[in-house]
PADOBA-557653 format. One record per residue (C-alpha): residue in three letters; x, y negated, z negated. Coordinates in steps of 0.02 Angstrom, whole numbers, plus 50000, padded with zeros to 5 digits. Layout:
AlaXYZ/...
# end
This chain:
Met500005000050000/Arg501434987949966/Ile501984989450147/Gly500334991150238/Gly499314979750125/Ala497524976450179/Ala497914982850354/Val497925001050298/Thr496825013050202/Val497825025350097/Thr497185042550048/Ser498225051749917/Ile498055070549931/Ile498965076549775/Ser498475063149651/Asp497895070549485/Pro499185064949355/Ser498555077749230/Ala498765093049342/Asp500275102949400/Pro500545097549583/His501255114549626/Ser499565122449588/Tyr498655111049711/Glu497555120849832/Ala497185112249997/Asn495365113150052/Thr494195106950188/Arg494245089350115/Thr496135089650133/Gln495955095650313/Leu494745081550353/Ala495855068050278/Leu497365074250374/Ser496415075850537/Gln495845057650525/Ala497555050450481/Asp498605040050599/Leu500135041150485/Val500545055350365/Val501905054250233/Glu502345071450165/Asn503585076150032/Gly504395090550125/Gly505675102450053/Gly504365115950030/Tyr503315105249914/Asp501805102850028/Asp501985114650175/Phe500095115150194/Val500185097850272/Asp501095103850428/Thr499995119250440/Met498395109150433/Leu499005095750553/Lys499455109150679/Ser497765117550666/Ala496905100650687/Asp497935096950843/Ser498335080150763/Asp499375066850848/Ala499745057850683/Lys501495051250653/Val502255062150516/Leu503615055750399/Asn504495069050295/Ala505245060950140/Val506545074550112/Thr507125074050293/Ile507235055050290/Ser508215055650127/Gly509585065750211/Lys509605077950066/Gly509565096550092/Gly510495112650061/Glu510165128349964/Asp510005119349796/Leu508895105349860/Asn507965095549728/Glu506405090849826/His505855077349703/Val506575063349810/Trp505335050449744/Tyr506515048649596/Asp507925043649714/Leu507805024949745/Pro508935024249900/Ser507875037749981/Met506315027449950/Gly507155012650034/Lys507455023450188/Leu505665029550184/Ala505015011650171/Asp505985007150329/Glu505185021750422/Val503435017550360/Gly503664999550416/Arg504235005150589/Ala502805017450607/Leu501485004650558/Ser502244991750675/Glu502165004050820/Arg500335007450780/Asp499854989050755/Ser501164977850836/Gly500154962150799/Lys500524964250614/Ala502334969750635/Ala503034953950555/Thr501944956750401/Phe502474974850385/Thr504314970150403/Ala504144956650270/Asn503274968850153/Val504664981550175/Ala505954968150131/Thr504994963449974/Phe504814981649922/Lys506664985049946/Gln507094969649845/Lys506104977149701/Leu507034993549725/Arg508684984249709/Ala508104977249542/Leu507744995049483/Glu509455000749546/Gln510234986649445/Thr509394993849290/Glu510145010849331/Thr511855002549345/Glu511634994249175/Ile511145010749093/Lys512655019149173/Ala513815005649106/Ala513135007748930/His512845026548922/Gly513755034749068/Gly514235052749031/Ala512915055548899/Gly512105072748905/Val510255075148941/Ala509045089548951/Val507555091849067/Thr506115104049071/Glu506145103149262/Pro507305094649389/Val505955081749430/Pro506895066149367/Leu508685071649400/Tyr509045059449542/Leu508595044949429/Leu509525051849278/Glu511095055149381/Ala511015037549454/Cys511035031549273/Gly512675041049248/Leu511895054349137/Thr512405072649139/Asp511135086649145/Arg511615100049019/Thr510045110649037/Pro510395128949077/Ala509925130549260/Glu508975146649225/Phe507825137249106/Ser507295122949220/Glu507165134649370/Ala506035146649276/Ile504895132649217/Glu504785125549394/Glu504415142649469/Gly503175147249333/Thr504145162649276/Asp504635168349103/Val506175160849023/Pro507375174148957/Ala507515173348768/Ala509385170048772/Val509165155748897/Leu507805147948790/Gln508945148848639/Asp510375140848735/Thr509185126748781/Leu508595124248602/Asp510415123948544/Leu510675108148647/Phe509615098948519/Thr510205106948358/Gly511995104448417/Lys511685086148461/Arg512355089148637/Val511025078848725/Ala510435061048700/Leu508695063148775/Leu507445075648842/Ala506515071749004/Tyr504885081248985/Asn503745084849134/Glu502005081749064/Gln501165090349213/Thr501955107349184/Thr501865113049004/Gly501855129748916/Pro502505138648761/Glu504345137048812/Thr504265118548855/Glu503285115048696/Lys504665123448593/Val505955112648680/Leu504915097048650/Gln504745101348466/Ala506625104448452/Ala506955087048523/Lys505765079048399/Asp506455089048252/Asn508215083248293/Gln507775064948327/Val508185066348512/Gly507245053648618/Val505905060448735/Val505565053048907/Pro503885059048977/Val503945060649168/Thr502695065449301/Glu502785071449481/Thr501385060249540/Leu500895042149508/Pro500125038849338/Ala498335032449349/Gly498235013949390/Ser500085012549433/Asp501115009649589/Tyr502835016049636/Val503875001349572/Thr502915000549408/Trp503065019449388/Met504945019949411/Gly505175004149306/Ala504245012549163/Asn505325028149180/Leu506915017849170/Ala506255008049022/Ala505885024548934/Val507645030748970/Lys508395014848895/Thr507315016548741/Ala507735035048717/Leu509595031448731/Gly509445017648602/
# end
């Protein structure tokens, strides 16, 4: 909306901030929304493969922007949560602006100006990351899932979560008892300065980790995979960075 403004109508497909996005089941309403779209922005990286499938079956001629592809990130250990990577969102904004200008050339100047304004706000957020890195670079952190890792790494923070733990939570599989204990030891051993906790994917293991953080006075940063209700992207990321600063003290 920041780029298209009143010239566009935006339909968010995965938008429930209280639900696990990975459990989203596309339906006929999803198919209809995609078939009517002129521009589709998908996450990519295996996150929302149903988008490509449905567009193909609808014989759609919509312009499709894949956020992961545009980010330039990839590889076997891809973290598909590129919305937490501010430079990637700058690249995506450029592509959205170009796509809208091609569709409605009469408003191209407005779209270009809106992209510039958006990227200026991103630079302010990146400055906050730089400030956190200067003050706390090298501090250890734990996560329940890799959702916020791009942002945390940009802040100079080091993820000390056992990979088997965060992978199991993300995949919805059981966490081995030894791995869970190794994760809990991060808090009792004061090896991490904060816990980034995905509020949209919770269960017995993540709740134990959350309690361990609270019991050991480790700051907790709640994160989500989708926009909180009533928020926009810049406000969302700004709130995440503010929470990181608060947790680090």
